[in-house]
N, C-alpha and C positions, 0 to 999 in steps of 0.2 A: 557358477563361481562368484563369490562375493567381491564386490569392488571396494577398493580402499577409500575411506572417506577423503573428501577434498582437503587441500591445504587451505586453511582459513586465511593465510596471508597472500593467497593467489590474487593478482591484480584483476580488476574488472575487465581490462582489455583482454587478458588471457581467458577469462571465463566466457566472454562473448565469442571467442574462437571455437569453443565447443558448444554443446547444447545444454549448458548449465541452467539457462533460463527458459528453455523451450516449453516447459510445462505451463508457463504463463499464457501461451497461445492456445492451449488445448481447451476443448469444450467443457471439460470437467472444472475448469477454473472460472466459469461463468459466474458463480455465486460470489467470487471475489470482487467483481465489479458491478453486478446488476443492482444490488441495493442502492449504491451511490447514484447510478444513473437514473433509477426510478425516482429517487428523492429529488434530484436536480431537475428532472422533467416536470415534477409536481411543483417545485419552487419557482421555475421559470417556464410556465406553459406557453407554448407558441411564441416565445420571444427569445432573441439571441442572448447568450451569456458567455462570459469569458472564463476560461479554465486554465490554470497553471498546474502542470503535472510535474512535480519535483522528484527526481530520480526516476524518470519515466521508463528506464530500461529498454525493452524492445517495443514500447508503445502499445502494449496489449489493450490498454484502456480504450484506445481509439476505436476498436472494433464495435463498441457498445454506445458510443456517443452520437447524438443527432448531428446532422449537418449544420444546424444553426449554432452549434457550440464553436466559439472562437478559441481554439485550442493551441497551447504552447507547451511543448515538452522539453524538459532540460535534464541532461545527464552528463556526468563528467567523463563517461566512456565515449571516445570518438567512434569506436566500432559499433557501439550501441546506436548512436545517432545515425551512422551510415545505414544500418539495418532499418531503422525507423523510416528514413527518407525513402527507401526502396519500397517498404510495405505500405506506407501512407503518404504518398507524394502530395496529397492535397492538404496536409497538416503542417504546422510549423514546428521545427526542432532545433535546438541549440545545444552544442557541446560546450560545457563550461562547468567550472567548479562553483558550487552553490555559495560558498563563502565570498566569492568574488562578484558573481552576477546579482545576487539578491540586494546588496547595498546599492548597486548601480540602478536597479529597478526603483528603489526608494528615492534616489536622487532625481529620477525622471518622473517621479510621482505616478508610477504605474500601479493600478489596482486591478484586482481580479474578483469576479463573482464567486469563484470556487478555486480553492487550492487543494490539491490531492497529494497526500503522502502515502503512497501504496507500497508498503514493505520498506520505506526509507528509514524509518526510526529504528534504532539499534544497530543500523548498518552504515550510517552516514559517516564518511571519513574524508579528510583532506586528501586530494588526489596525489600531491607531491610528498607530504610528510607522513601520510597514512594515519594521522592522528585522529582519534575518535572525536566526532562533533557532539556537542551537548544537545540532546533531544529537547530538553526544556527550552533552551534558547531558540531552537528552530520553531517550536510551537508558538512561543511568545512573539517572535519576529513576524511570523505569518499573520497571526491574529491582530497584532497591534499596528503593523506597517504596510501589509500588502492586500488585506481583505478589503473589498469595497463595503459601503454602508449596508448593502443588501446581501453581503456575501457569506460564505460558509467554508470552514476548514474541514476537510475530510481526512481521517487517519484510518488506514486499513492495515491491520496487523495480522500476518499469517502466523499460525502455530500448529505444531504436530504434537501428538501425545500418545503414550502407550499405557501399559498396565501398572507402571510404577505410580505410587500415590501422588507424586509430584506432577505427573503428567496426565492425570484424568482430565476430562473435559471441564468439570466444574472447578477443580483446583487451579488449572491454568487460566480458565475464564475469570475466576475471581481475582487472581493475581493481576491480570491485564486490566480488568475493570477498575480495581482500586488505584492502579498505577496511573492510568490515563485520566480518570476522574480527577485525581490529585493534580496532575500536570496541567490539565485544562483549566482547573480552578485557579491555580497559581498564575496562569496567563490571563486571568479575568474573563474567561470565556464561559459559555453555557452549552452543555451537551444538549442537543435538540433531537438526536436520533441515535439509537444503537441497534446493532444487529449482529448476531453471530450466525454464520453459515457453514454447514458441513460441505466440503468439497468431495463428493462421493467418487471413489475410484481413482482419485489423483495420486494416492500413494503408490499404486501399481505403475502409473505412468512415470513417476519420479524414479522408481527402482530400475526402470529400463534405460534411463539416461546414462551417458558415458560418465558424467560427473554429477554426483548427488549434492544438492544444496546443503550447506553446512548446518542449517537450522533443522534439518529433517531428522526426527527421532525414529529409528527403526525398532520394531519389536516383533520378532519372528515366530515365536513358539507357543504363546499363550492361547488357551481356548476360552473365548469370552462368552458369557451369557447375557450380558447387558449391551444393548445397542450403543450406549454412550460411554462405553469403555473400550479399550483396545486401541489399535493404531488407526487414527483418523487424521485427516487434514481439515483445518478449519480456518476461517478468517473472522476477526471481529472488526466491525466498522463503527467508528465514532465520528459523528458529524457535529461540529461545534460552530457557534455563532456568537458574536458580541451582543446580539439582541437577545433579550430575555423573553421567555414565554412562548417561543416558536416551537411548534411540534406538528409537522405536517403528517407524520405517520405515527400513530399512537403506540403501536406495539413495540416495546423496547427490548424484548427477548423473544426471538422465534427462529426456527430453523427454516431455511429456504433452499 
């Protein structure tokens, strides 16, 4: 029996009451976070570094971070933060709306060596008004006001695609690449690392959930001859810095 698609106006609090985000904790989702963690381990070898995880959700990124990472996760869902504190009691989490807490951080002159936006962009809304927040402003704010002199902004964008021409790997990939290169350039940042990763088998895991994420594109009946067409899950990771000429990992396009 096919499940009805979720209500896109469902609140985050309601979504965390079911298993809408449980796929983030599955082993299939490792490629969503591994490239970022590998990059940061190379950027800060054997030394402590601070990380701000904006829209941390259920804190799945924590599974992959080294102990020396001084982590702070923020999400406007109180249920999400309650879950994070149970799963990762050794880490710090705060339930707060980004539009309120980020200016407070600037007033306190807080800086971070890494800021991670994992699935936040395109989905960031004001908790009270549900008004969509401007992705360009979020990127500029992070790069210009919250990143340390040695720091990096990490943008992780999930996407699904099927056999429709608009949803092929390369069509979707090109759209995302052009969009984020433009946004980061406007924010006066430099892309120092890119990676697109296939999340093998994750589509099956998502179909088993009570509530299917609203960005998931299903494609049930086509017979595909090409590995890189058909219904797959993928994430594109962009790592940006205000420093020019930094490139710790030279391969800008590979599957992992």
